[in-house]
Every structure is written in C-alpha cells, then in structure tokens.
C-alpha positions as CSV (number, residue, x, y, z in Angstrom):
1,X,0.0,0.0,0.0
2,X,2.9,2.4,0.8
3,X,4.5,1.6,-2.5
4,X,1.2,2.5,-4.3
5,X,0.9,5.8,-2.4
6,X,4.5,6.6,-3.2
7,X,4.1,5.8,-6.9
8,X,1.0,8.1,-7.0
9,X,2.8,11.0,-5.3
10,X,5.7,10.6,-7.8
11,X,3.4,10.6,-10.7
12,X,1.5,13.7,-9.4
13,X,4.8,15.5,-8.9
14,X,5.9,14.7,-12.4
15,X,2.6,15.9,-14.0
16,X,2.3,19.1,-12.0
17,X,2.9,22.1,-14.2
18,X,5.4,24.7,-13.3
19,X,4.3,28.4,-12.7
20,X,5.7,29.3,-16.1
21,X,3.6,26.6,-17.8
22,X,0.5,27.7,-15.9
23,X,1.0,31.3,-17.0
24,X,1.6,30.2,-20.6
25,X,-1.6,28.0,-20.5
26,X,-3.7,30.9,-19.1
27,X,-2.3,33.3,-21.7
28,X,-3.1,30.9,-24.5
29,X,-6.6,30.4,-23.1
30,X,-7.2,34.2,-23.0
31,X,-6.0,34.5,-26.6
32,X,-8.3,31.8,-27.7
33,X,-11.2,33.4,-25.8
34,X,-10.5,36.7,-27.4
35,X,-10.4,35.1,-30.8
36,X,-13.8,33.5,-30.3
37,X,-15.2,36.7,-28.9
38,X,-13.9,38.7,-31.9
39,X,-15.3,36.1,-34.3
40,X,-18.7,36.3,-32.5
41,X,-18.8,40.1,-32.8
42,X,-17.7,40.0,-36.4
43,X,-20.4,37.6,-37.3
44,X,-23.0,39.6,-35.3
45,X,-21.9,42.9,-36.9
46,X,-22.0,41.3,-40.4
47,X,-25.5,39.9,-39.8
48,X,-26.7,43.3,-38.4
49,X,-25.1,45.1,-41.4
50,X,-26.8,42.7,-43.8
51,X,-30.2,43.3,-42.1
52,X,-29.8,47.1,-42.2
53,X,-28.8,46.9,-45.9
54,X,-31.8,44.8,-46.7
55,X,-34.1,47.1,-44.8
56,X,-32.6,50.2,-46.5
57,X,-33.0,48.6,-50.0
58,X,-36.5,47.6,-49.2
59,X,-37.4,51.1,-47.9
60,X,-35.9,52.7,-51.0
61,X,-37.7,50.3,-53.3
62,X,-41.0,50.9,-51.4
63,X,-40.5,54.7,-51.6
64,X,-39.8,54.4,-55.4
65,X,-42.9,52.3,-55.8
66,X,-45.0,54.7,-53.9
67,X,-43.6,57.6,-55.9
68,X,-44.5,55.8,-59.2
69,X,-48.0,55.0,-57.9
70,X,-48.5,58.7,-56.9
71,X,-47.3,59.8,-60.4
72,X,-49.7,57.2,-61.9
73,X,-52.6,58.6,-59.8
74,X,-51.9,62.2,-60.9
75,X,-52.0,61.1,-64.5
76,X,-55.5,59.5,-64.1
77,X,-58.1,62.1,-64.9
78,X,-61.5,61.8,-63.2
79,X,-64.3,60.5,-65.4
80,X,-65.8,63.4,-67.2
81,X,-69.3,64.0,-68.4
82,X,-69.2,63.0,-72.1
83,X,-71.8,63.7,-74.8
84,X,-70.0,62.1,-77.7
85,X,-71.7,58.7,-77.3
86,X,-75.1,60.2,-78.4
87,X,-76.2,60.6,-82.0
88,X,-78.1,63.8,-81.3
89,X,-78.6,66.3,-78.4
90,X,-82.0,67.9,-77.8
91,X,-81.9,71.2,-76.0
92,X,-85.1,72.6,-74.4
93,X,-85.1,76.2,-73.3
94,X,-87.3,79.2,-72.6
95,X,-86.1,82.5,-74.0
96,X,-88.2,85.5,-73.2
97,X,-91.3,83.3,-72.8
98,X,-90.8,81.4,-76.1
99,X,-90.2,77.7,-75.9
100,X,-87.2,76.7,-78.1
101,X,-86.2,73.2,-79.0
102,X,-82.9,72.6,-80.9
103,X,-81.5,69.3,-82.1
104,X,-77.8,69.0,-82.6
105,X,-76.5,66.0,-84.5
106,X,-73.5,64.4,-83.0
107,X,-73.1,61.6,-85.6
108,X,-74.8,61.5,-89.1
109,X,-76.7,58.3,-89.8
110,X,-77.0,57.2,-93.4
111,X,-80.8,57.4,-93.6
112,X,-81.5,60.0,-91.0
113,X,-81.4,63.8,-91.4
114,X,-82.2,66.6,-89.0
115,X,-85.7,66.9,-90.5
116,X,-86.3,63.2,-89.9
117,X,-85.3,63.5,-86.3
118,X,-87.6,66.5,-85.8
119,X,-90.5,64.6,-87.4
120,X,-89.8,61.6,-85.1
121,X,-89.8,64.0,-82.2
122,X,-93.2,65.5,-83.0
123,X,-94.8,62.0,-83.3
124,X,-93.7,60.9,-79.9
125,X,-96.0,61.8,-77.0
126,X,-94.6,59.7,-74.2
127,X,-90.9,58.7,-73.8
128,X,-88.6,57.5,-71.1
129,X,-85.1,58.5,-70.3
130,X,-82.5,58.2,-67.6
131,X,-81.1,61.2,-65.7
132,X,-77.4,60.9,-66.3
133,X,-76.1,64.2,-65.2
134,X,-77.4,67.4,-63.4
135,X,-75.8,70.7,-62.8
136,X,-77.0,74.1,-61.7
137,X,-78.4,75.2,-65.0
138,X,-79.6,72.0,-66.7
139,X,-80.5,68.3,-66.6
140,X,-79.1,65.8,-69.1
141,X,-81.4,62.8,-69.8
142,X,-80.5,59.9,-72.1
143,X,-83.5,58.8,-74.1
144,X,-84.3,55.1,-73.8
145,X,-85.7,54.7,-77.4
146,X,-82.8,56.1,-79.4
147,X,-79.3,57.4,-78.8
148,X,-80.4,61.0,-78.0
149,X,-79.2,63.1,-75.1
150,X,-81.9,65.5,-74.0
151,X,-80.7,68.7,-72.3
152,X,-83.4,70.4,-70.3
153,X,-82.5,73.9,-69.2
154,X,-83.4,75.4,-65.8
155,X,-86.0,77.8,-67.4
156,X,-88.0,74.7,-68.7
157,X,-87.5,72.8,-65.4
158,X,-88.9,75.8,-63.5
159,X,-91.8,76.2,-65.9
160,X,-92.7,72.5,-65.5
161,X,-92.4,72.7,-61.7
162,X,-89.9,69.8,-61.7
163,X,-88.7,68.9,-58.2
164,X,-85.5,70.4,-57.1
165,X,-82.3,68.8,-58.4
166,X,-81.2,67.8,-54.9
167,X,-84.3,65.8,-54.4
168,X,-83.2,62.3,-53.1
169,X,-85.5,60.5,-55.5
170,X,-83.9,62.2,-58.5
171,X,-80.5,60.6,-58.2
172,X,-78.4,59.9,-61.3
173,X,-79.5,56.9,-63.3
174,X,-83.2,57.2,-62.2
175,X,-85.8,56.6,-64.9
176,X,-87.9,59.6,-65.9
177,X,-91.2,59.8,-67.9
178,X,-91.2,62.6,-70.5
179,X,-94.6,63.8,-71.8
180,X,-94.6,66.0,-75.0
181,X,-97.1,67.9,-77.1
182,X,-97.4,67.3,-80.8
183,X,-94.7,69.9,-81.5
184,X,-92.2,67.9,-79.3
185,X,-92.2,70.4,-76.5
186,X,-92.0,68.9,-73.0
187,X,-95.1,69.1,-71.0
188,X,-94.1,67.1,-68.0
189,X,-91.1,65.3,-66.5
190,X,-92.1,62.8,-63.8
191,X,-90.1,60.5,-61.7
192,X,-91.3,57.0,-60.9
193,X,-93.8,56.7,-58.1
194,X,-92.3,56.6,-54.6
195,X,-90.8,53.3,-53.6
196,X,-90.8,52.2,-57.2
197,X,-87.7,53.9,-58.6
198,X,-86.9,52.2,-61.9
199,X,-83.4,52.2,-63.3
200,X,-84.0,50.2,-66.4
201,X,-85.6,51.4,-69.6
202,X,-88.9,49.8,-70.5
C-alpha cells in the first residue's frame, strides 16, 4: 500500500505544471477566448449590417414604388361627363317666354337627317329616359328609345315645376317619364312613383 501511495505521489509531482507553464496556458486560453469573442462580434456585426442593408434597400424600393404610384394617380383624370356617345342632343329652353327646341346631330346616320329627327320628335308623345347628369343650369337625360341626349335647361324645369335637383328621388340613373305635345315640347317630367324607382328602360 505504501508503494502505491509513493508511486501516486511521484506521478503527481511529475505531472504538476510549473508556474511558467501555468501562466503560458492561461495566456493561450485568454488569446483563444478573445479570438472566439472577436469572431462572434464580427459575425454579429456582419449579420446586423446585412439586415440594415436589406431594410434600406426595401425602404428605397417601397419609396420608389409609392412615388411611381402617386405619379400614376396624378395622370389619371376623373371620369368626365361626355356627350360624344349620343347621336343627337336635344336642348329645351325658354327664351323671353318662347319655348325653343334645338337638335344638334353628333353623328350623321346614313338614312336620318335633321328633319327626320324633328319629325320623329313630333310623333312621340310619351318617352322615357335616364337622368345621367345634373348641374345648376340643366338636366341631361338619355332617351331610352334612341341614342339621344336631352338637355333640359333650368327655365323649362322651373316652368314644368320639376322637383329640385337635390331631391333624393332624382339621383343619377333614375328613370324619368317625358310627356310632350305634338310639337315635341316637354309638358311634364315625372319621376317613378315613390318606392318604385326604376333604373332600367322599359
């Protein structure tokens, strides 16, 4: 047993590091730790830089897209009231107590002339149309039976005691009944009965 303890003590003495070896081992350990720490911070910095770069590029790209979209929106013009789709425009007006009806042809048809349109106008006693636009001085009604835009001026609207233009029942697209005399002059403009507003031509 003594021999075993002695052998153990000898082996322990032989394996014990000197102070110089201990200092050297600690210095190497610190250098290695610093190396790992430096690599960690380099990787972290590189990752953070990459994220910032991606965010910056995304922000610039989004800003560019938004600028292009704003430019696109400025180029879009709001839908304007357009009379070119109608073959003729009737204008009804009162001038110094005299009822005037004029028909302006937008597109010439092969078999129709201005006189033919006037003759057709005088034959019709009851027609229907849709209120497509209203402004302070006139209503614009699209005739259901042909491609005619009927412009009714305020003087005629007042004479016919037509409801005020801001009346809720007379919204754009509502169907109106137009009664005429044998000269084609408007005698009455009536909206559909209450609760029965039609938006489709008969």
